[in-house]
C-alpha positions, 0 to 999 in steps of 0.5 A, spaced: 500 500 500 502 506 498 505 510 504 501 515 507 505 522 506 503 529 509 506 535 508 508 540 513 506 547 513 509 552 518 505 559 518 508 565 522 503 569 525 505 576 527 500 579 532 501 586 535 498 587 542 495 594 544 502 597 546 504 595 539 509 590 541 510 584 536 509 577 538 510 571 533 507 565 534 508 559 529 502 555 527 503 548 524 498 545 519 498 538 515 495 537 508 494 530 505 497 529 499 492 526 494 494 520 489 492 519 482 486 516 484 484 521 489 486 527 484 481 524 479 475 523 483 476 530 486 477 532 479 470 529 477 467 532 483 470 539 482 468 539 474 461 538 476 461 544 481 460 539 487 462 540 494 464 534 498 458 535 501 453 534 495 457 528 492 457 525 499 449 526 499 448 523 492 453 517 493 449 516 500 455 516 504 458 521 509 463 527 507 468 524 512 468 518 508 468 521 501 474 525 503 477 519 506 477 515 500 479 521 496 485 522 500 487 514 501 485 514 508 480 509 506 480 503 501 475 504 495 469 500 496 467 495 491 460 500 489 464 506 489 466 506 482 460 503 479 456 509 483 460 514 480 458 511 473 451 511 475 451 518 478 456 522 474 456 519 467 464 518 467 464 514 461 468 507 460 475 510 459 474 514 466 471 508 470 477 503 467 482 508 469 479 509 476 479 501 477 486 501 475 488 507 479 485 503 485 488 497 484 495 501 483 493 504 490 492 497 493 485 497 494 
């Protein structure tokens, strides 16, 4: 299975208090890297101007579950690609590519 990778982003926040003294704080955030499968699913969603919540409702799953499938934190369920074909008319070539990428991911 593909290793889960994360990028670390550091932000410096400069805050001024009432006396005009600058305080610097560091904030760390994490962003998952999408693999090819996740990028393709996200592209399908975004090209149809759908939010994660909208697509999740149409697929009858939670937004958290859809996000986990996109980001590779959860394996691709057997019903997922046929549901995309049914709801979004993605075509045979795109569906075949998704199946290939899911196998490549190890799902």
